[in-house]
N, C-alpha and C positions, 0 to 999 in steps of 0.2 A: 284325351290324355294320351301322350306318347311316351314311351320309355326314353330315358336319356341315352345319348350316343356315348359310348366309351371313348375316352380321350385318345386311345390308340387307333380308333377307327375314324376319328374326326378329320375331315378334309378341309384344309385352309387354302384358299386360292390366293397365293402371295402376289401373283401378277396383277390380279384385280385390285388388291389392296394397294399395291404400288401405284397403279394408274389413278386410283381415287385420291391418294395422297398428293400426287403431282397436280391433279386438277384443283384440289382444294388449296394447294400452295399458290397456284397461279391466280385463283380467285382472291386470296388474301393479298397478293402483290397488287392486283388491280384495285382493291380497296385502298391500299396505301398510296398508290398513284393518284387516285381520286382525291384523297384527303390532302395530298401534297401539291396538287395542281395550283398554279398561280394564274392561269388564264381564265377559265370559265367552267363552272360545274356542268352545265349542259353539254358543252363541247367534250368534256371528259367522258361523260356517260355515252354520248353518241359515238365517240371514238372507240370505246369499249365494245360497242355493238357493230363496229365496222364502218361507220360513216365518218370518213376522214375530212371531208370538205364542208364543215359546218361553220356557222358564224356565231359570234358572241350573242348570248340570249338577252343581255341587258337587264336581267331580273334576278340573277342569283347574287349571293353575298359578295362574290368577287367582282362581278360587273358593277354592282352598286357602289362598292368601295372605289373602284377605278373612276367611276363618274364623280364621286365625291372628291377624290383627290384632284381630278381635272378642274373641278369647280374652284377648289381652294387655290390651286396654282394660278388660275385665271384671275382670282381676286388679288392674290399676291402681286401678280404682274401689273394689274391696274393700280394698286397702291404704290408700287415702285415707280411707275410712270408719273403718277401725280406728285409724289414727293420729289423726284429728281427733276421734274419740269420747273418746280418752284426754285430749287437751289441745289448745288452740289453738296453731297454728304459723304462722310467717311463711312466705312463699312459698319462699325458698331452703332453709329447713329442711325443709319438706314435700317438695320435689322431691328433695333429697339423701337423705331417709329412704326413698324409694320404691325397691324393689329390681328391678322389672321395667320394661322399655320404655325408649325413648329420651326425652330431655328434651322433644322436640316432642310425643310421644305423651302424656307425663305432663301437659303444659300443655293439650293438647287436651281430655283427659278432665276436668281441673280446670275448664276454661272451660265445658264441657258441664254439669258438676255445679253450677256457679255459676249458669248460665243456667236450669237446672231448679229452682233454689231448694234444692237439697240441701246446698250449701255456701254459707256467708255470710262476708263480710269485715267484721271489727270494726276500728274506728279506722283504716281504710285499709290495714292491713297484716297483721292476724291472721286467719287462716282457721279457721273452726270448722264442725263438722257440725251441721246442723239436725235436731233430734229429730223423728222421724216419728210 
């Protein structure tokens, strides 16, 4: 048992408290950056500990999501190729006939294929597959 220190004689190290507050603030910001990352959770953790040249892990939630989206986009591209090789279609017909992905994903893949020259637009409305 020790007697209590009178508040008049109590020493408070304000510089130490300020430093600890800054460190804790930086740690909280690091947690927010980790949660907000769009690349890879493992890369974010490794970056926090100073390893800047790491690769995607392929196993975290973000890497698995990226793989899933790539698979869906490949399936959409395959369906677009099959549909447009049969006949030319208007945009709404083409999008309605695709069975996988959201409308945004379908349009994104179609734009990419158009930009790459794999799909062409005739008369401003008919989409057709360009023969390779």
